[in-house]
C-alpha positions as CSV (number, residue, x, y, z in Angstrom):
1,X,0.0,0.0,0.0
2,X,1.3,3.5,-0.9
3,X,1.7,6.0,1.9
4,X,-0.9,8.2,0.1
5,X,-3.4,5.4,0.4
6,X,-3.2,5.2,4.2
7,X,-6.5,5.7,5.9
8,X,-8.5,5.5,2.6
9,X,-12.0,3.9,2.7
10,X,-13.7,2.1,-0.1
11,X,-17.5,2.2,-0.7
12,X,-17.9,-1.2,0.9
13,X,-16.0,-0.1,4.1
14,X,-18.5,2.7,4.7
15,X,-21.4,1.9,7.0
16,X,-24.9,2.5,5.6
17,X,-25.3,5.3,8.2
18,X,-22.2,7.1,7.1
19,X,-23.2,6.9,3.4
20,X,-26.5,8.4,4.2
21,X,-24.9,11.1,6.3
22,X,-22.6,12.1,3.5
23,X,-25.4,12.1,1.0
24,X,-27.4,14.4,3.3
25,X,-24.3,16.7,3.8
26,X,-23.7,17.0,0.1
27,X,-27.4,17.6,-0.6
28,X,-27.9,20.2,2.1
29,X,-24.7,21.9,1.1
30,X,-25.7,22.2,-2.5
31,X,-28.9,24.0,-1.4
32,X,-27.4,26.4,1.1
33,X,-24.0,27.3,-0.4
34,X,-25.8,28.8,-3.5
35,X,-28.5,30.5,-1.5
36,X,-26.6,33.8,-1.2
37,X,-25.8,34.1,-4.9
38,X,-29.3,33.1,-6.0
39,X,-31.1,35.1,-3.3
40,X,-33.1,37.0,-6.0
41,X,-34.9,33.8,-6.8
42,X,-36.8,34.1,-3.5
43,X,-36.2,37.7,-2.3
44,X,-36.3,39.5,-5.7
45,X,-38.2,42.7,-4.8
46,X,-36.8,43.0,-1.2
47,X,-33.2,42.4,-2.4
48,X,-33.5,44.9,-5.3
49,X,-34.7,47.6,-2.9
50,X,-32.3,46.8,-0.1
51,X,-29.3,47.0,-2.4
52,X,-30.7,50.1,-4.2
53,X,-30.2,48.8,-7.7
54,X,-32.2,48.5,-10.9
55,X,-33.5,45.2,-12.4
56,X,-30.7,45.4,-15.0
57,X,-28.0,46.1,-12.4
58,X,-29.2,43.2,-10.2
59,X,-29.1,41.0,-13.3
60,X,-25.6,42.3,-14.1
61,X,-24.2,41.6,-10.6
62,X,-25.5,38.0,-10.9
63,X,-24.1,37.9,-14.4
64,X,-20.6,38.6,-12.9
65,X,-21.1,35.6,-10.7
66,X,-22.2,33.5,-13.7
67,X,-19.3,34.6,-15.9
68,X,-16.8,33.7,-13.1
69,X,-18.7,30.4,-12.7
70,X,-18.4,29.7,-16.4
71,X,-14.7,30.1,-16.3
72,X,-14.5,27.8,-13.3
73,X,-16.8,25.0,-14.2
74,X,-14.3,23.1,-16.4
75,X,-11.3,23.3,-14.1
76,X,-13.7,22.4,-11.2
77,X,-14.4,19.1,-12.8
78,X,-10.7,18.4,-13.2
79,X,-10.0,19.5,-9.6
80,X,-12.7,17.2,-8.4
81,X,-10.7,14.3,-9.9
82,X,-7.5,15.5,-8.3
83,X,-8.3,16.9,-4.8
84,X,-9.9,15.2,-1.9
85,X,-13.6,15.8,-1.4
86,X,-13.0,16.6,2.3
87,X,-10.6,19.4,1.3
88,X,-12.8,20.9,-1.4
89,X,-16.0,20.7,0.6
90,X,-14.5,22.3,3.8
91,X,-12.6,25.1,2.0
92,X,-15.5,25.9,-0.3
93,X,-18.0,26.2,2.6
94,X,-15.8,28.3,4.9
95,X,-14.6,30.7,2.2
96,X,-18.2,31.2,1.0
97,X,-19.3,31.9,4.6
98,X,-16.8,34.8,4.8
99,X,-18.1,36.3,1.5
100,X,-21.7,35.9,2.6
101,X,-20.9,37.8,5.8
102,X,-19.6,40.7,3.7
103,X,-22.7,40.5,1.5
104,X,-24.8,40.8,4.6
105,X,-23.4,44.3,5.1
106,X,-25.3,45.4,1.9
107,X,-22.2,46.9,0.3
108,X,-22.0,49.3,-2.6
109,X,-22.2,48.1,-6.2
110,X,-18.4,47.8,-6.6
111,X,-17.9,45.7,-3.5
112,X,-21.0,43.7,-4.5
113,X,-19.4,42.8,-7.8
114,X,-16.2,41.7,-5.9
115,X,-18.3,39.5,-3.6
116,X,-20.2,37.8,-6.4
117,X,-17.0,37.2,-8.4
118,X,-15.4,35.7,-5.2
119,X,-18.4,33.4,-4.7
120,X,-18.1,32.3,-8.3
121,X,-14.6,31.0,-7.3
122,X,-15.5,29.5,-3.9
123,X,-18.8,27.9,-4.9
124,X,-17.8,26.7,-8.4
125,X,-14.1,26.3,-8.8
126,X,-13.7,24.9,-5.2
127,X,-17.1,23.3,-4.3
128,X,-19.0,22.5,-7.5
129,X,-17.5,19.1,-8.2
130,X,-18.2,18.0,-4.6
131,X,-21.9,17.4,-4.9
132,X,-22.0,15.1,-8.0
133,X,-18.8,13.2,-7.2
134,X,-19.6,12.7,-3.5
135,X,-23.0,11.3,-4.3
136,X,-21.3,9.0,-6.9
137,X,-18.8,7.9,-4.3
138,X,-21.5,6.8,-1.8
139,X,-23.6,5.1,-4.5
140,X,-23.4,2.0,-6.6
141,X,-23.5,2.9,-10.3
142,X,-27.0,1.5,-10.8
143,X,-28.2,3.5,-7.8
144,X,-27.0,6.9,-9.1
145,X,-30.1,8.2,-10.9
146,X,-32.3,7.3,-7.8
147,X,-29.7,8.7,-5.4
148,X,-29.2,12.0,-7.3
149,X,-33.0,12.4,-7.4
150,X,-33.2,11.7,-3.6
151,X,-30.3,14.2,-3.2
152,X,-32.5,16.9,-4.8
153,X,-35.3,15.9,-2.4
154,X,-33.0,16.5,0.6
155,X,-31.9,19.7,-1.2
156,X,-35.5,20.7,-1.1
157,X,-35.8,20.0,2.7
158,X,-32.9,22.3,3.4
159,X,-34.1,25.0,1.1
160,X,-37.6,24.9,2.5
161,X,-36.3,25.2,6.1
162,X,-34.1,28.2,5.3
163,X,-37.0,29.5,3.2
164,X,-39.3,29.4,6.2
165,X,-36.7,31.5,8.1
166,X,-36.7,34.0,5.2
167,X,-40.5,34.3,5.4
168,X,-40.4,34.7,9.2
169,X,-37.9,37.5,8.7
170,X,-40.1,39.3,6.1
171,X,-43.0,39.1,8.6
172,X,-40.8,40.3,11.5
173,X,-39.1,43.3,9.9
174,X,-42.1,44.6,8.0
175,X,-41.1,47.5,5.7
176,X,-37.5,47.5,6.9
177,X,-36.2,45.5,4.0
178,X,-32.5,46.5,4.5
179,X,-32.6,44.9,8.0
180,X,-34.5,41.8,6.8
181,X,-32.1,41.0,3.9
182,X,-29.0,41.7,6.1
183,X,-30.3,39.3,8.9
184,X,-31.1,36.6,6.4
185,X,-27.7,36.7,4.8
186,X,-26.0,36.7,8.2
187,X,-28.0,33.6,9.1
188,X,-26.8,31.9,5.9
189,X,-23.2,32.8,6.6
190,X,-23.4,31.0,10.0
191,X,-25.0,27.8,8.5
192,X,-22.6,27.6,5.6
193,X,-19.7,27.9,8.1
194,X,-21.1,25.0,10.2
195,X,-21.3,22.9,7.1
196,X,-17.6,23.6,6.4
197,X,-16.6,22.3,9.9
198,X,-18.8,19.2,9.4
199,X,-17.1,18.5,6.1
200,X,-13.7,18.7,7.6
201,X,-14.7,16.3,10.5
202,X,-16.7,13.7,8.7
203,X,-15.9,13.3,5.0
204,X,-13.3,10.5,4.7
205,X,-10.5,9.9,2.3
206,X,-12.1,7.8,-0.4
207,X,-10.2,5.0,-2.1
208,X,-9.7,5.8,-5.8
209,X,-11.2,9.3,-5.6
210,X,-7.9,10.9,-6.9
211,X,-5.0,9.8,-8.9
212,X,-1.7,10.5,-7.1
213,X,0.3,10.1,-10.3
214,X,0.3,12.3,-13.3
215,X,-0.4,15.7,-11.7
216,X,-2.9,18.0,-13.2
217,X,-3.1,16.8,-16.8
218,X,-6.0,17.2,-19.2
219,X,-6.2,13.6,-20.3
220,X,-9.5,13.0,-18.5
221,X,-11.0,16.1,-20.2
222,X,-9.8,14.9,-23.6
223,X,-11.5,11.6,-23.0
224,X,-14.7,13.3,-21.8
225,X,-14.6,15.7,-24.8
226,X,-14.6,12.8,-27.2
227,X,-17.9,11.4,-25.8
228,X,-21.1,12.3,-27.8
229,X,-23.1,11.4,-24.7
230,X,-21.3,14.2,-22.7
231,X,-22.1,16.8,-25.3
232,X,-25.7,15.8,-25.8
233,X,-26.2,15.8,-22.0
234,X,-24.6,19.2,-21.8
235,X,-26.9,20.6,-24.5
236,X,-29.9,19.2,-22.7
237,X,-28.6,20.7,-19.4
238,X,-28.3,24.1,-21.1
239,X,-32.0,24.3,-22.0
240,X,-33.3,22.5,-18.9
241,X,-31.3,25.0,-16.7
242,X,-32.6,27.9,-18.8
243,X,-36.2,27.2,-17.9
244,X,-35.4,26.0,-14.4
245,X,-33.9,29.4,-13.5
246,X,-36.3,31.3,-15.6
247,X,-39.3,30.1,-13.7
248,X,-38.1,32.4,-10.8
249,X,-39.7,35.3,-12.7
250,X,-43.1,34.0,-11.8
251,X,-42.3,35.6,-8.3
252,X,-42.4,39.3,-9.4
253,X,-45.2,38.3,-11.8
254,X,-47.4,37.3,-8.9
255,X,-46.6,40.5,-7.0
256,X,-46.6,43.0,-9.8
257,X,-49.3,41.7,-12.1
258,X,-51.7,39.8,-9.9
259,X,-51.2,41.9,-6.8
260,X,-50.1,39.2,-4.3
261,X,-48.5,40.4,-1.1
262,X,-44.8,40.1,-0.4
263,X,-45.3,37.6,2.4
264,X,-47.5,35.4,0.1
265,X,-45.1,35.5,-2.8
266,X,-42.1,34.7,-0.5
267,X,-44.0,31.6,0.8
268,X,-44.9,30.5,-2.8
269,X,-41.4,31.1,-4.1
270,X,-39.9,29.0,-1.3
271,X,-42.3,26.2,-2.0
272,X,-41.7,26.4,-5.7
273,X,-37.9,26.5,-5.4
274,X,-37.4,24.2,-2.5
275,X,-40.5,22.7,-0.8
276,X,-41.8,21.0,-4.0
277,X,-38.3,19.4,-4.5
278,X,-39.2,17.1,-1.5
279,X,-41.5,15.4,-4.0
280,X,-40.1,16.2,-7.4
281,X,-36.5,15.1,-6.8
282,X,-37.3,11.6,-5.5
283,X,-40.2,11.1,-8.0
284,X,-38.3,12.2,-11.0
285,X,-35.3,10.1,-9.8
286,X,-37.5,6.9,-9.5
287,X,-39.1,7.6,-12.9
288,X,-35.6,8.2,-14.5
289,X,-34.3,5.0,-13.0
290,X,-37.2,3.1,-14.7
291,X,-37.7,4.9,-18.0
292,X,-34.3,6.6,-18.6
293,X,-33.3,10.1,-17.5
294,X,-33.4,11.4,-21.1
295,X,-37.1,10.4,-21.7
296,X,-38.1,11.7,-18.3
297,X,-36.7,15.1,-19.3
298,X,-38.5,15.0,-22.7
299,X,-41.9,14.4,-21.1
300,X,-41.1,16.9,-18.2
301,X,-40.1,19.7,-20.6
302,X,-43.2,19.4,-22.6
303,X,-45.3,19.3,-19.5
304,X,-43.6,22.6,-18.4
305,X,-44.7,24.2,-21.7
306,X,-48.3,23.3,-21.0
307,X,-48.3,24.5,-17.4
308,X,-46.6,27.9,-18.4
309,X,-49.2,28.4,-21.1
310,X,-51.8,27.8,-18.6
311,X,-50.4,30.5,-16.3
312,X,-50.3,32.9,-19.2
313,X,-53.9,32.5,-20.2
314,X,-55.3,33.1,-16.6
315,X,-57.0,36.4,-16.2
316,X,-54.6,39.0,-14.6
317,X,-56.8,39.6,-11.6
318,X,-56.3,39.2,-7.9
319,X,-59.2,36.7,-7.8
320,X,-57.0,34.2,-9.7
321,X,-54.0,34.3,-7.3
322,X,-54.8,30.9,-5.9
323,X,-55.0,29.3,-9.4
324,X,-51.8,31.1,-10.4
325,X,-50.0,30.0,-7.3
326,X,-50.9,26.4,-8.0
327,X,-49.6,26.6,-11.5
328,X,-46.4,28.3,-10.3
329,X,-45.8,25.4,-7.8
330,X,-46.5,22.9,-10.7
331,X,-43.9,24.7,-12.8
332,X,-41.5,24.4,-9.9
333,X,-42.2,20.7,-9.5
334,X,-41.5,20.0,-13.2
335,X,-38.4,22.3,-13.4
336,X,-36.8,21.0,-10.2
337,X,-37.5,17.4,-11.2
338,X,-36.1,17.7,-14.7
339,X,-33.0,19.6,-13.5
340,X,-32.6,17.0,-10.7
341,X,-32.0,14.2,-13.1
342,X,-30.3,16.0,-16.0
343,X,-26.8,14.9,-14.8
344,X,-28.0,11.3,-14.7
345,X,-27.9,11.3,-18.5
346,X,-24.1,10.9,-18.0
347,X,-24.7,7.5,-16.3
348,X,-27.4,6.6,-18.8
349,X,-24.6,6.8,-21.4
350,X,-22.2,5.0,-19.0
351,X,-19.6,7.8,-18.7
352,X,-16.7,6.1,-16.7
353,X,-15.8,7.2,-13.2
354,X,-12.2,8.0,-14.1
355,X,-13.3,11.0,-16.1
356,X,-16.7,11.6,-14.6
357,X,-15.5,14.7,-12.9
358,X,-14.2,16.1,-16.2
359,X,-17.5,15.2,-17.9
360,X,-19.3,17.0,-15.1
361,X,-17.1,20.0,-15.9
362,X,-18.1,20.0,-19.6
363,X,-21.8,19.5,-18.6
364,X,-21.5,22.5,-16.3
365,X,-19.7,24.8,-18.7
366,X,-22.3,24.3,-21.4
367,X,-25.3,23.7,-19.2
368,X,-24.9,26.8,-17.0
369,X,-24.3,29.3,-19.8
370,X,-27.8,30.8,-19.3
371,X,-26.6,32.3,-16.1
372,X,-24.2,34.6,-18.0
373,X,-27.0,36.3,-20.0
374,X,-30.5,35.4,-18.9
375,X,-30.7,37.5,-15.8
376,X,-29.4,40.6,-17.6
377,X,-31.6,39.9,-20.6
378,X,-34.7,39.4,-18.6
379,X,-33.9,42.4,-16.3
380,X,-33.5,44.6,-19.4
381,X,-36.9,43.4,-20.7
382,X,-38.5,44.3,-17.4
383,X,-36.8,47.7,-17.1
384,X,-37.8,48.6,-20.7
385,X,-41.5,48.1,-19.8
386,X,-41.4,49.8,-16.3
387,X,-43.5,52.9,-15.7
388,X,-42.5,56.0,-13.7
389,X,-44.0,54.4,-10.6
390,X,-41.8,51.4,-10.9
391,X,-44.5,49.0,-12.1
392,X,-43.5,46.4,-14.7
393,X,-46.0,45.8,-17.5
394,X,-47.6,42.3,-17.8
395,X,-46.3,42.2,-21.4
396,X,-42.7,42.1,-20.1
397,X,-43.4,38.9,-18.2
398,X,-45.3,37.4,-21.2
399,X,-42.3,38.0,-23.4
400,X,-40.0,36.2,-20.8
401,X,-42.5,33.3,-20.6
402,X,-42.5,32.8,-24.3
403,X,-38.8,32.7,-24.4
404,X,-38.9,30.0,-21.6
405,X,-41.4,28.0,-23.6
406,X,-38.9,27.9,-26.5
407,X,-36.2,26.8,-24.2
408,X,-38.3,23.9,-22.8
409,X,-39.1,22.7,-26.3
410,X,-35.4,22.7,-27.2
411,X,-34.6,20.8,-23.9
412,X,-37.0,18.1,-25.0
413,X,-35.4,17.8,-28.4
414,X,-31.9,17.6,-26.9
415,X,-32.7,14.8,-24.6
416,X,-34.6,13.0,-27.3
417,X,-31.4,13.2,-29.4
418,X,-29.4,11.6,-26.6
419,X,-32.0,8.8,-26.2
420,X,-31.9,8.1,-29.9
421,X,-28.1,8.1,-30.0
422,X,-27.9,5.5,-27.2
423,X,-30.6,3.4,-28.9
424,X,-28.8,3.4,-32.3
425,X,-25.4,3.0,-30.8
426,X,-25.7,0.2,-28.1
427,X,-21.9,-0.5,-28.5
428,X,-21.1,2.9,-27.1
429,X,-22.4,1.8,-23.7
430,X,-20.2,-1.2,-23.5
431,X,-17.2,0.7,-24.8
432,X,-17.7,3.5,-22.3
433,X,-18.0,1.0,-19.4
434,X,-14.9,-1.0,-20.4
435,X,-12.2,1.4,-19.0
436,X,-14.1,1.6,-15.7
437,X,-14.4,-2.1,-15.4
438,X,-10.7,-2.5,-16.0
439,X,-9.9,-0.2,-13.1
440,X,-12.1,-2.0,-10.5
């Protein structure tokens, strides 16, 4: 045994309880570590007002995070194949906690850009590879689609709990939005810091998680880049993620067009973003395990189109808030579920473990491109149709919704292409599995 192997644990040496604990840790972490950067998904109006920025500026700040993330996605996959999960997880959490504490001070726009660029490094370059690979390390290969779906269910539990805290804060502070946003971000900083400590204490050294020889070479990336499955999955991820994040614009739609209160929309947004994931993640995971992740995404994307069209045809009156809220939650169920299993298309195509991290990097670079432009794009659409009183016209939201419908249709076509490729190329599955089998 090499010195570097000392203290390493294989999957079979982990107790069932420890596997579950690590699954929960990775899942909770993937919900909370991104909560500060994606706060506008739940706290859109309060955040905009507390920071004193326009819709376009808020989108641009998030765009800075997204561009940094885009640069970091690919190397994050390679780093995930070369650095211990324990190191990446603990450092990622603790550094993000510090940046979140600065964010809680509601700094000026220049500092805000610096914080978001910093979070792009800490949450993506350092932490991003942890979630998918850690779930893979505590799962048998045939369990992965079900486990990643369950992981999104746990993600939903964590998100719902912190969402309830956000709703309580909104209720407590009333009109003092600056104080409410600051308190909530401070709360997140503390929780993220605790997760960093837990990672350092409980994530073991996994046998085979890194290659000690060869240093930081790009051979795994080259292998992943040659795989049609990786590119088709990445294209599917792009469009799924586009409508998954775009559905957050139903929050200001409920407030600005239908006249729902801030408290009500905060509750609905948290249920849509997190609470519904308690059901959608596990349900979509089980369906994907039985009927293939690609076909699950095809059906889910088309269902998203139908539900969004249903929301658009509802009369824009306060009396239809309940019906609109139900449709918003349905949209969240579908979007969360589809996004929850999109990475499972890599295992559907039997992408080997030895370059799984690199494949995840490619999936992320392509799949998360919408973050670099969609927020700024949609923010500009809203600002262009905002009156002197600050009210956004219903037409702006309808324009955004039609764009999301187009994205969902393209998501369905992309996953259908992956399914057809695997059906017409059954030899690709055996060839892809061969290198992994040889290393076992």
